[in-house]
C-alpha positions in Angstrom: 0.0 0.0 0.0 1.3 3.5 -0.9 1.9 5.8 2.0 0.0 9.1 1.6 0.9 12.6 3.0 -1.7 14.9 4.4 -2.1 18.4 2.9 -4.4 21.2 3.9 -5.3 24.4 2.2 -8.1 27.0 2.0 -10.3 27.7 -1.1 -13.2 29.9 -1.9 -16.7 28.4 -1.1 -17.7 28.5 -4.8 -14.7 26.5 -5.8 -15.4 24.0 -3.0 -18.9 23.6 -4.2 -17.8 22.9 -7.8 -15.3 20.5 -6.5 -17.9 18.6 -4.4 -20.2 18.4 -7.4 -17.5 17.2 -9.7 -16.5 14.5 -7.1 -20.1 13.4 -6.8 -20.6 13.2 -10.6 -17.4 11.1 -10.8 -18.4 9.0 -7.8 -15.3 10.0 -5.9 -14.4 11.5 -2.6 -13.4 15.2 -2.6 -9.9 14.0 -1.6 -9.8 11.6 -4.5 -11.0 14.2 -7.0 -8.3 16.7 -5.8 -5.6 14.0 -6.2 -7.0 13.2 -9.8 -6.9 16.8 -10.8 -3.5 17.4 -9.4 -2.1 14.2 -11.1 -3.5 15.1 -14.4 -2.2 18.7 -14.2 1.3 17.6 -13.1 1.6 15.0 -15.8 0.5 17.4 -18.5 3.1 19.9 -17.4 5.8 17.4 -17.2 6.4 17.6 -13.4 5.2 13.9 -12.9 6.4 11.1 -15.0 3.9 8.7 -16.4 3.3 5.7 -14.0 4.0 7.9 -10.9 1.3 8.6 -8.3 -1.1 5.9 -9.6 
C-alpha cells in the first residue's frame, strides 16, 4: 500500500462547491478528486512522470 501525505489548504466556497459536485458526478471523494486533478495537471506539465502517483 502506498503511503500518503496529508495536505491542507483553503479555497473559496464557490470553488469547493464545484469540486464537491465534480467529485459526486465522478463517484469519488473530494480528496480523491483533488488527487486526480493534481495528478492530471502535473503529468500534462511534465512535473510527474507517467506511471508515478497511480
